[in-house]
C-alpha positions as CSV (number, residue, x, y, z in Angstrom):
1,M,32.0,28.5,-3.9
2,M,30.7,27.9,-0.5
3,L,26.9,28.1,0.4
4,D,26.5,30.4,3.3
5,Y,24.4,29.7,6.1
6,N,20.6,30.9,4.3
7,S,21.4,28.8,1.2
8,L,21.6,25.9,3.0
9,L,18.6,26.7,4.7
10,T,16.9,26.8,1.5
11,A,18.5,24.0,-0.1
12,L,17.1,21.9,3.4
13,A,13.6,23.5,2.7
14,V,13.3,22.7,-0.7
15,S,14.6,18.7,-0.4
16,A,12.5,18.2,2.6
17,T,9.0,19.9,0.8
18,C,10.1,18.0,-2.7
19,L,10.2,15.0,-0.7
20,A,6.8,15.8,0.9
21,I,4.8,16.2,-2.0
22,T,6.7,12.6,-3.1
23,L,5.1,10.9,-0.4
24,L,1.9,12.8,-0.3
25,G,1.6,11.5,-3.9
26,S,2.9,7.5,-3.2
27,W,0.6,7.8,-0.3
28,F,-2.6,9.0,-2.6
29,A,-2.0,5.7,-4.6
30,R,-1.8,3.3,-2.2
31,R,-4.3,4.9,1.5
32,T,-4.0,2.0,3.2
33,E,0.1,2.5,3.6
34,T,-0.9,5.5,5.7
35,F,3.1,5.7,7.5
36,L,3.7,7.7,4.1
37,L,0.8,9.8,5.1
38,A,2.6,10.7,8.7
39,C,5.7,10.9,7.9
40,A,5.1,13.4,4.3
41,I,3.3,15.8,7.3
42,G,6.1,15.0,9.3
43,L,8.2,16.5,6.4
44,V,5.9,19.9,6.0
45,L,6.0,20.4,10.0
46,L,9.8,20.7,9.5
47,V,9.9,23.1,6.5
48,S,7.7,25.3,9.0
49,A,10.5,24.9,11.6
50,I,13.1,25.2,8.3
51,V,11.2,28.8,7.2
52,T,11.3,29.8,10.9
53,Y,14.5,29.0,11.4
54,G,15.4,30.9,8.6
55,F,13.5,34.0,9.6
56,Y,14.9,33.7,13.9
57,V,18.6,33.7,12.1
58,D,18.1,37.3,10.7
59,T,16.1,38.9,13.4
60,V,16.8,37.0,16.3
61,T,13.6,36.9,19.1
62,R,12.8,34.6,21.7
63,S,9.3,33.7,19.4
64,L,10.4,32.8,16.4
65,G,12.9,30.6,18.7
66,I,10.5,29.1,20.3
67,I,7.6,28.9,17.4
68,S,10.6,26.7,15.4
69,F,11.1,24.9,19.2
70,I,6.9,23.7,17.9
71,F,8.0,22.9,14.7
72,V,10.6,20.9,14.4
73,F,9.4,18.7,17.9
74,S,6.5,17.8,15.8
75,G,7.5,17.2,13.3
76,F,10.5,14.6,14.3
77,A,8.1,13.2,16.9
78,M,5.5,12.6,13.7
79,V,8.6,10.9,12.0
80,W,9.3,8.7,14.6
81,G,5.8,7.8,14.6
82,A,5.6,7.2,10.8
83,G,8.3,4.6,11.7
84,Y,6.9,3.1,14.5
85,Q,3.4,3.4,12.5
86,F,5.4,1.2,9.4
87,R,7.1,-1.3,12.0
88,T,3.7,-2.2,13.3
89,G,0.8,-0.4,11.2
90,L,0.0,1.8,14.5
91,F,0.1,5.0,15.0
92,P,1.5,6.3,18.4
93,H,-1.2,9.4,19.0
94,F,-0.7,9.5,22.6
95,S,2.9,8.9,22.4
96,V,4.1,11.4,20.0
97,I,2.4,14.0,21.8
98,G,3.9,13.2,25.1
99,V,7.2,13.2,23.4
100,A,6.7,16.4,21.4
101,A,5.8,18.0,24.7
102,L,7.9,17.2,26.8
103,A,11.4,18.4,24.1
104,M,9.0,21.7,23.5
105,V,9.4,21.9,27.6
106,V,13.2,21.5,28.2
107,S,14.0,23.8,25.4
108,I,11.7,26.2,25.4
109,V,11.8,27.2,29.0
110,P,15.6,28.1,28.3
111,M,14.7,29.9,25.1
112,A,12.0,32.0,27.0
113,S,14.5,32.2,29.6
114,G,17.2,34.0,27.6
115,Y,19.3,31.0,28.2
116,D,18.8,30.9,24.5
117,G,23.1,29.0,24.4
118,L,21.1,26.5,26.7
119,A,18.3,26.2,24.4
120,F,20.3,25.1,21.3
121,M,22.1,22.5,23.1
122,I,19.2,20.8,24.1
123,E,17.4,21.3,20.8
124,N,20.1,19.6,19.2
125,V,20.5,16.7,22.0
126,A,16.1,16.1,21.7
127,I,16.2,15.9,17.8
128,A,19.5,13.7,17.7
129,A,17.0,11.3,20.4
130,F,13.8,11.6,17.5
131,L,16.9,10.6,14.8
132,L,18.0,7.5,17.2
133,A,14.3,6.8,18.2
134,T,13.2,6.7,14.3
135,A,16.0,4.8,13.1
136,H,15.5,1.7,16.2
137,Q,12.1,1.3,14.1
138,Y,13.4,0.7,11.5
139,W,15.9,-1.9,12.5
140,Q,13.5,-3.7,14.8
141,A,11.5,-4.1,11.3
142,R,14.8,-5.2,9.2
143,A,13.5,-9.0,8.1
144,E,11.2,-7.5,5.5
145,A,13.5,-5.9,3.5
146,A,17.1,-6.3,4.9
147,L,19.2,-3.5,2.8
148,P,16.7,-0.6,2.0
149,L,15.9,-0.8,6.2
150,M,19.6,-1.6,6.7
151,G,20.9,1.9,5.1
152,I,18.0,4.1,6.3
153,T,19.0,2.9,9.4
154,V,21.9,3.9,8.5
155,L,21.1,7.1,7.2
156,Y,18.9,8.7,10.4
157,C,22.3,7.2,12.7
158,L,23.9,8.9,10.8
159,T,22.0,12.7,11.0
160,A,21.6,12.4,14.6
161,V,25.2,12.0,15.3
162,S,25.4,15.3,13.3
163,F,22.9,17.3,15.2
164,L,25.0,15.9,18.1
165,L,28.2,17.4,17.0
166,C,26.5,20.8,17.3
167,S,25.6,20.1,20.7
168,A,29.1,19.4,21.3
169,V,30.4,22.0,20.3
170,L,28.2,24.5,21.7
171,V,28.8,22.7,25.0
172,Y,33.0,23.2,24.4
173,D,32.3,27.0,23.5
174,G,30.5,26.8,27.0
175,K,28.2,29.9,26.3
176,L,24.8,30.1,28.0
177,V,23.7,32.5,26.3
178,L,24.2,33.7,22.8
179,G,22.1,36.6,21.8
180,V,22.6,35.1,17.3
181,A,22.1,32.4,16.0
182,P,24.4,29.3,16.3
183,D,27.0,29.5,13.6
184,N,29.4,27.1,13.1
185,W,31.0,24.3,11.4
186,A,29.1,21.8,12.7
187,E,26.1,23.1,12.0
188,D,27.2,23.8,8.3
189,L,28.2,19.7,8.4
190,S,25.0,19.2,9.9
191,L,23.1,21.1,7.5
192,A,24.6,19.3,4.9
193,V,24.4,15.5,6.1
194,C,20.1,16.6,6.2
195,I,20.6,17.6,3.6
196,A,22.0,14.2,1.8
197,N,20.0,11.9,4.2
198,M,17.4,13.5,3.7
199,T,17.5,11.8,-0.5
200,G,19.0,8.9,0.5
201,I,15.9,8.2,3.1
202,G,13.7,9.3,0.7
203,A,14.8,7.9,-1.8
204,L,14.6,3.7,-0.5
205,S,11.7,4.7,1.8
206,L,9.8,5.1,-1.7
207,A,11.8,1.8,-2.8
208,L,10.4,0.3,-0.4
209,H,7.0,1.2,-0.7
210,Q,7.7,-0.5,-4.1
211,W,8.6,-3.6,-2.1
212,R,5.3,-3.8,0.2
213,M,2.9,-3.4,-2.2
214,A,4.4,-6.3,-4.9
215,A,4.4,-8.2,-1.6
216,R,1.0,-7.3,-1.0
217,H,0.4,-8.2,-4.3
218,R,2.2,-11.5,-4.6
219,A,0.3,-12.5,-1.3
220,D,-2.7,-11.9,-2.5
221,A,-2.3,-14.0,-5.4
222,S,-1.6,-16.8,-2.8
223,T,-4.1,-16.4,-0.5
224,D,-8.1,-17.4,-0.3
225,P,-9.4,-13.7,0.5
226,L,-12.4,-16.0,2.9
227,T,-10.3,-17.6,5.1
228,G,-7.4,-16.9,5.2
229,L,-5.6,-20.0,3.5
230,L,-3.5,-20.6,0.9
231,N,-5.3,-21.0,-1.9
232,R,-5.0,-24.3,-4.0
233,R,-2.2,-22.4,-6.9
234,A,0.0,-21.4,-3.9
235,L,-0.4,-25.0,-2.4
236,F,1.1,-26.7,-6.0
237,D,3.6,-23.9,-6.0
238,R,4.7,-24.6,-2.7
239,H,4.4,-29.0,-3.4
240,G,3.7,-29.2,-6.8
241,T,6.8,-30.1,-7.9
242,G,8.6,-31.7,-4.8
243,V,8.8,-35.3,-3.4
244,M,7.1,-36.8,0.3
245,G,9.0,-39.1,1.7
246,A,9.1,-41.0,4.7
247,T,8.1,-38.2,7.7
248,T,5.6,-36.6,5.6
249,A,1.9,-35.9,5.3
250,V,-1.4,-35.2,2.9
251,L,-4.7,-34.7,4.6
252,V,-7.5,-33.8,2.6
253,F,-11.2,-32.5,4.5
254,D,-14.2,-31.9,3.4
255,I,-17.0,-30.0,5.6
256,D,-20.2,-32.1,5.5
257,H,-23.8,-31.7,4.0
258,F,-22.3,-28.2,2.6
259,K,-24.6,-27.6,0.3
260,S,-27.8,-28.6,2.9
261,I,-25.7,-25.4,5.8
262,N,-26.2,-22.6,2.4
263,D,-29.8,-24.3,2.0
264,S,-30.6,-23.6,5.9
265,F,-28.6,-20.5,6.6
266,G,-27.8,-18.9,2.9
267,H,-24.2,-18.2,1.6
268,A,-22.8,-15.7,5.1
269,G,-23.8,-18.3,6.8
270,G,-21.7,-20.5,5.1
271,D,-18.7,-18.0,4.5
272,R,-19.4,-18.0,8.1
273,V,-18.8,-22.2,8.2
274,L,-15.8,-22.0,6.6
275,K,-14.0,-19.1,8.6
276,V,-14.2,-20.8,11.8
277,F,-12.7,-24.6,10.1
278,A,-9.8,-22.6,8.5
279,D,-9.4,-21.1,12.1
280,E,-9.3,-25.1,13.8
281,L,-6.7,-26.0,11.6
282,T,-4.2,-22.8,12.1
283,A,-4.6,-24.0,15.7
284,N,-3.7,-27.4,14.8
285,C,-0.9,-25.9,12.0
286,R,2.7,-26.2,13.2
287,G,5.5,-23.1,10.9
288,S,6.6,-26.5,9.1
289,D,3.4,-27.6,7.8
290,T,0.6,-26.0,5.0
291,V,-3.6,-25.4,5.0
292,A,-5.1,-24.5,1.7
293,R,-8.4,-23.8,0.5
294,H,-8.1,-26.7,-1.7
295,G,-11.5,-25.2,-3.5
296,G,-15.4,-25.0,-2.3
297,E,-15.9,-26.8,1.2
298,E,-13.1,-28.7,0.7
299,F,-9.5,-28.3,2.5
300,A,-5.9,-29.4,2.5
301,M,-3.1,-29.8,5.3
302,V,0.1,-31.2,4.4
303,L,2.3,-32.2,7.9
304,Q,6.2,-32.2,7.1
305,H,8.8,-34.3,9.9
306,V,5.6,-36.4,11.1
307,M,6.5,-40.0,13.0
308,P,3.7,-42.9,11.5
309,G,0.5,-42.5,12.6
310,R,0.8,-39.1,13.7
311,A,-1.2,-37.4,10.3
312,E,-4.2,-39.8,11.8
313,I,-3.9,-38.0,15.3
314,V,-3.8,-35.1,13.8
315,A,-7.0,-35.1,11.8
316,E,-9.0,-36.8,13.9
317,R,-8.5,-34.0,16.8
318,I,-8.9,-31.7,14.3
319,R,-12.3,-33.6,13.0
320,K,-13.4,-34.1,16.9
321,A,-12.9,-30.2,17.9
322,F,-14.6,-29.4,14.8
323,E,-17.6,-31.7,15.9
324,A,-18.2,-29.8,18.9
325,R,-17.9,-26.1,18.0
326,E,-21.1,-24.4,18.4
327,I,-20.9,-22.2,15.4
328,D,-23.1,-18.9,16.4
329,I,-24.5,-17.6,12.6
330,D,-27.1,-14.7,13.3
331,G,-28.0,-15.9,16.5
332,E,-28.6,-19.5,15.7
333,I,-26.2,-22.5,16.4
334,A,-25.3,-24.6,13.9
335,R,-23.4,-28.0,14.8
336,C,-21.4,-29.2,11.3
337,T,-18.4,-32.6,11.4
338,V,-15.8,-33.0,8.5
339,S,-14.3,-36.3,6.3
340,V,-11.0,-36.2,6.7
341,G,-8.7,-38.6,3.8
342,V,-4.8,-39.1,5.2
343,A,-1.7,-40.3,3.0
344,A,1.2,-40.7,4.9
345,G,4.7,-40.2,3.2
346,R,6.4,-43.8,2.1
347,A,10.0,-45.0,3.0
348,K,11.0,-44.7,-1.0
349,P,9.7,-40.5,-2.2
350,V,6.8,-40.0,-4.0
351,A,5.0,-37.0,-6.5
352,F,2.9,-35.1,-4.1
353,D,0.3,-34.9,-6.6
354,L,0.2,-38.5,-6.3
355,M,-0.1,-38.5,-2.5
356,L,-2.6,-34.9,-3.0
357,S,-4.3,-38.0,-5.4
358,A,-4.4,-40.7,-2.8
359,A,-6.2,-38.6,0.7
360,D,-8.7,-37.4,-1.9
361,K,-9.4,-41.1,-2.9
362,A,-9.5,-41.6,1.0
363,L,-11.4,-39.1,2.0
364,Y,-14.7,-40.4,-0.8
365,A,-14.1,-43.5,1.7
366,A,-14.6,-41.5,4.2
367,K,-18.0,-39.8,3.0
368,R,-19.2,-43.2,1.3
369,A,-18.6,-44.7,4.7
370,G,-21.0,-42.3,6.4
371,R,-19.3,-39.3,6.7
372,N,-17.6,-37.6,10.2
373,R,-14.3,-39.7,10.1
374,V,-11.4,-40.2,9.2
375,E,-9.8,-42.3,6.6
376,L,-6.4,-43.8,5.9
377,A,-5.2,-43.9,1.8
378,S,-4.2,-48.1,1.5
379,H,-2.8,-48.0,-1.7
380,L,0.0,-45.3,-2.8
381,Q,2.5,-45.9,-5.9
382,A,6.1,-44.8,-5.2
383,V,7.9,-43.4,-7.8
384,P,11.8,-42.6,-8.9
385,V,12.9,-39.3,-7.5
386,D,13.4,-38.0,-10.6
387,T,10.6,-38.8,-12.1
388,A,8.3,-37.1,-8.9
389,R,10.6,-34.2,-9.1
390,T,9.2,-33.4,-12.4
391,A,5.4,-33.9,-11.9
392,S,3.1,-31.4,-10.8
C-alpha cells in the first residue's frame, strides 16, 4: 500500500522530532558539545516548517507558504551552523542569520508576488545548497573520524540531490504559477530520502558524539591539567617499551628553587611559572618530539631525528630563553632559571628508562654544579634490542 503525501510529511515530522529530542538529551548529558544543541534547534525549526507546509498542502495561501519558507531556511541554516560548530567549535551566528535571510528574500518575494512555482524552484535549490554546505563542513572534519564523517557527508549530499530533482521537475514543467503545492514523483522521492537519511545522519551523529567523548576521556587521562602537556603516564605509554637509537635524545628539566617561588608568590604564582615554562618547551618542540610534565616542577623532552650535539643546543636555548623571561605574577616580576640533564643516543639501542635515568643523573649533576646549566650524561649503558624492548 502506497503512502500518500500527507502521510510522508507526517512521518518526516515525527522522525525529525524524535531525532531532535535525542540530540537534546545527548547535549544535556555533555553540555560542551553545543553543536548537538544547535542541530536540535535546527530540527525543531524544520519540524515547524513541515507542519506549516502540511497546512499549506491542504489550504494553499501565500501566508502559509511564506511562514513555511521562514521556518525551513531558519532550520537548514541552523543545521549548517551546527556542522560548522562541530568542525571549529564556534557557532557562526552572523553567517547563519545572513544566509537564512538571503534564502528567505529570494524565495519569499516570488511567493508573495503570486509566482509560487518559481518560489518552490528557488526553495529547493536553496535547500540543496544548505545541505551541500553542511556536507562540506563534515567532509572538512573527516580526519577526526573518517568513516562516520564520510557517511554523514554522503547522506547530506544524497538529500541535496533529491531537492535538486524536485527543482528540476518544476523547471521542466515550466509553470511559474502553480496554485497548488507541488505534487510529483520527485517530491515523493525527496520525502522518502529525507526520512531514510535523517535516520542515518542521526545515528552517525550520535556515534560521533560518543566517539568524541571517549577520545576526550583518553586525552584527559594522558594530559597534565595545569600545563596541557602529556603527563608521566602518557610519556611512558609512548616511549616506555621502545628503544632509543643514535638519533634520539632525552632531556630532563627541573625549575631551580621552585619551593622558594611558591613561598614568595604562593602556589598560584608557582603554577604561573610552570605554565610559562611549559609554553617555552612547546615552542621548541617539533611534531616528532615529545614534551611531558614528569612530576612537580620536573619536565621531560624526547627528541627524535637529531644530529650529534643538537640536543645540548636545544637544551641550552631553552635554558637561556627561560632565564630571560620576565614572568608577571600579580603585578610582580619573577625571574626563574632551570637546570637540564641531557642523555644523547648511542650507536647501540638503549631502553628508554635507562636514557631517562641517565638524563636524570645528569640533571642532578647540573644542580650540584650550581644550577642554571646544562649537563650531558657521560655514561650510558647500551643494551641488546630484545632486552630494551621489554624494559619499562
